C-alpha positions as CSV (number, residue, x, y, z in Angstrom):
1,M,-32.6,-19.1,11.4
2,K,-33.3,-15.4,11.2
3,I,-34.1,-13.7,14.5
4,I,-36.7,-10.9,14.5
5,L,-35.7,-8.0,16.8
6,D,-37.7,-4.9,17.8
7,D,-36.5,-1.4,18.5
8,Y,-35.7,-2.2,22.1
9,D,-33.5,-5.1,21.1
10,Y,-31.6,-3.0,18.6
11,R,-31.2,-0.2,21.1
12,I,-29.8,-2.7,23.7
13,L,-27.4,-4.0,21.2
14,K,-26.2,-0.5,20.3
15,I,-25.6,0.3,23.9
16,L,-23.8,-2.9,24.7
17,N,-21.7,-2.5,21.6
18,E,-20.5,0.9,23.0
19,N,-20.1,-0.3,26.6
20,S,-20.8,-3.9,27.6
21,R,-20.0,-3.2,31.2
22,L,-23.2,-1.2,31.9
23,S,-25.6,-2.8,34.3
24,Y,-29.1,-3.9,33.3
25,A,-30.5,-0.9,35.3
26,E,-28.3,1.6,33.4
27,I,-29.3,0.1,30.1
28,G,-32.9,0.1,31.1
29,R,-32.8,3.8,32.1
30,K,-31.3,4.7,28.7
31,I,-34.2,2.9,26.8
32,S,-37.0,3.4,29.3
33,L,-37.3,-0.3,30.3
34,S,-37.2,-1.9,33.8
35,Q,-34.1,-3.6,34.9
36,S,-35.8,-7.0,34.8
37,A,-37.2,-6.5,31.3
38,T,-33.8,-5.4,30.1
39,K,-32.1,-8.4,31.7
40,E,-34.7,-10.7,30.1
41,R,-34.1,-9.1,26.6
42,V,-30.3,-9.4,27.0
43,Q,-30.7,-13.0,28.0
44,N,-32.9,-13.7,25.0
45,L,-30.3,-12.1,22.7
46,I,-27.7,-14.4,24.2
47,D,-29.9,-17.5,24.1
48,N,-30.7,-16.9,20.5
49,G,-27.1,-16.4,19.6
50,V,-27.4,-12.8,18.6
51,I,-24.9,-11.9,21.3
52,K,-22.0,-14.3,20.9
53,Q,-19.7,-13.0,23.6
54,F,-18.7,-10.0,25.7
55,T,-15.2,-8.9,25.0
56,V,-12.5,-6.4,26.1
57,E,-11.0,-3.9,23.6
58,V,-7.3,-3.7,24.3
59,D,-5.2,-0.6,23.5
60,Y,-2.2,-2.4,22.0
61,E,-0.1,0.8,21.7
62,K,0.0,1.0,25.5
63,L,1.5,-2.5,25.5
64,G,4.2,-1.5,23.0
65,Y,2.5,-2.7,19.8
66,S,2.2,0.5,17.8
67,L,2.4,-0.9,14.3
68,K,-0.9,-2.2,12.8
69,V,-0.8,-4.0,9.5
70,V,-3.1,-5.9,7.2
71,I,-1.4,-8.9,5.5
72,S,-3.1,-10.8,2.7
73,L,-1.8,-14.3,1.9
74,K,-1.6,-16.3,-1.4
75,F,-0.7,-19.9,-0.9
76,K,1.6,-22.3,-2.6
77,N,0.1,-25.7,-3.3
78,D,-1.8,-27.0,-0.3
79,E,0.0,-24.8,2.3
80,F,-3.4,-23.1,3.0
81,R,-4.5,-26.1,5.2
82,R,-1.1,-26.1,7.0
83,F,-1.4,-22.4,7.8
84,I,-5.0,-22.8,9.1
85,D,-3.7,-25.5,11.4
86,D,-0.8,-23.2,12.6
87,V,-2.5,-19.8,12.7
88,H,-2.8,-20.0,16.5
89,R,1.1,-19.9,16.6
90,F,1.0,-16.3,15.4
91,P,0.0,-14.2,18.5
92,E,0.5,-11.0,16.4
93,I,-2.5,-12.0,14.2
94,L,-5.7,-10.5,15.7
95,S,-8.0,-11.8,13.0
96,C,-7.8,-14.0,10.0
97,K,-10.5,-14.1,7.4
98,R,-11.0,-16.2,4.3
99,V,-11.8,-14.1,1.3
100,T,-12.4,-14.3,-2.4
101,G,-10.1,-12.8,-5.0
102,E,-6.4,-13.1,-5.5
103,S,-5.6,-13.7,-1.9
104,C,-7.0,-16.5,0.1
105,L,-6.8,-14.9,3.6
106,I,-6.6,-11.4,5.0
107,T,-5.1,-11.0,8.5
108,E,-5.1,-8.0,10.8
109,C,-1.9,-7.9,12.9
110,V,-0.4,-5.8,15.7
111,L,3.4,-5.5,15.9
112,K,6.0,-3.6,17.9
113,D,7.9,-2.1,15.0
114,S,9.2,-2.7,11.5
115,R,11.7,-5.3,12.6
116,H,8.9,-7.3,14.2
117,L,7.0,-7.0,10.9
118,E,10.0,-8.3,9.0
119,Q,10.2,-11.3,11.3
120,L,6.5,-12.0,10.9
121,I,6.8,-11.8,7.1
122,D,9.7,-14.2,7.2
123,R,7.6,-16.7,9.2
124,L,4.6,-16.3,6.8
125,T,6.7,-16.9,3.6
126,S,7.1,-20.6,4.6
127,Y,3.3,-20.9,3.9
128,G,2.7,-18.6,1.0
129,I,3.2,-15.1,-0.4
130,P,2.3,-12.3,2.0
131,T,1.3,-8.8,0.8
132,T,1.5,-6.2,3.5
133,A,-0.3,-2.8,4.0
134,I,0.6,-0.7,7.0
135,Q,-2.4,1.0,8.7
136,L,-2.0,4.7,8.9
137,S,-5.2,5.5,10.9
138,E,-8.5,4.0,11.8
139,I,-11.5,5.6,10.3
140,K,-14.3,3.4,11.7
141,T,-14.5,0.7,14.2
142,R,-17.1,-1.5,15.8
143,P,-19.7,-1.3,13.0
144,F,-23.4,-1.7,13.8
145,L,-26.2,-2.2,11.3
146,V,-28.7,0.2,12.8
């Protein structure tokens, strides 16, 4: 079901996307709405499933995970299903997406160093064929449609 949003809703989403810790009063001030009207709109966005969750963005480098990589996976036989069942066993994998093309899955991972990457690749090869790309820099994050 498609949800119709107005300019206020889009502005609220943009503000929350930048900083989800702002109070309803602070958001309302930025878009010229009362605190109660802002709260009602945010609640409607939650109730309609437009806002799925509020999250925290972690600086993994400060935790010792300075290597970011993208790993695509091609699978042998029916190892795809086994990997899907086991993906939770890979804390290094931040996201895993099913894609079209040569690879079946694309993962985004954070690792401590090249040795950690080698260990992860060794673990992944029991499922399929990994292809690794090391992230040099981040150009754009947290996309928003408007």
